[in-house]
Each structure stands twice: as structure tokens, then as C-alpha cells.
N, C-alpha and C positions, 0 to 999 in steps of 0.2 A: 843413186843411178845405177850402180853394178847390179843391184837387187832386181830392178826393172828389167834391165838388159838380160839378166839370166832367165828371168820369167818369160820374156818374149821370145827367147829362142827355143822354147818348148811347145808342142802342139796343145797341150792342156794349160800352159801358163804355169802359175804356182801350184796347180793341182796335179801336176805330173808326178809320178812316184819318185823320179830322181831329182826333183827340185828339194834342196835342202837349205832352208832360210838361214839356220843356225851356223852352217859351214859358210856360207857367203857373208854373214855379217862377222864371224869370227875372223875371217881373213882380212876383211876391210879394216876391222879393228886394229889387228895386228900389223897391218901395213902403215896405218897412219899414227900410231902411237910410238913416241921415241923409246929407246932401249931403257932409260932410266925412269921409265913411267912410275915404277913402284916407289922411287925416291921422291918423285915430284908430287905424288898423290898421298903420300903418308900423312896422315892427320887431316887431310883435306876431303877425302872421298870416303863416306861410310856406307857399307853395304849391310843391310838387315838381312839376317839369316835366322831360320828356325831350325834348332836342334831337333832331329827326329826322335832321339832317345827320351827326352823329357818335355818336348814341346816349348822350350825356352828360347826367347827372342835374344840373338846375339848380335852386336854390332862389330864389323871388322872394319878396321882403318889402317892398319899396318900390313904391308905386303912384302914378300920376300924377293919377289921377281915380276917381270912384266907378264909373263904367263899367268901367274897367279892373280894379277889384276884382270886380265882378260876372262879368266874363268869365273 
């Protein structure tokens, strides 16, 4: 809902240069996740990453903080 509200506040909607979808999504996620999210998600949430150096696929499932989960 917040994303739609923010888009409607601008003349060009989501095409306005000041519209930052990543910032809005990050703020919403941070607001709704509990502080111990990294503990709750340990071993249950897997993020697939590709290392730039060698192009290898890596799965991340252990996190050190809430901020790390959001990132």
C-alpha cells in the first residue's frame, strides 16, 4: 500500500526521478520484521547469490543481524 501511495503523490507516479522503489521497500521490510529476524530465519531462508569473482552460485542461510537479512 505504501508503495502505491508514494507513487500517487508524484506528478509522474513511479516514473518521477525522486521515486525510489528500493528505499520504500526497504523501509517497509525494516518496519515489519522483528529485531531477532536473523535468528528466526537461520537455516529457514536461503538466498541464492552469484559471486562476481568466479561466477559461482552460493547459498546464504545464516545471518548476523536484521540488517543483513534485509540486504
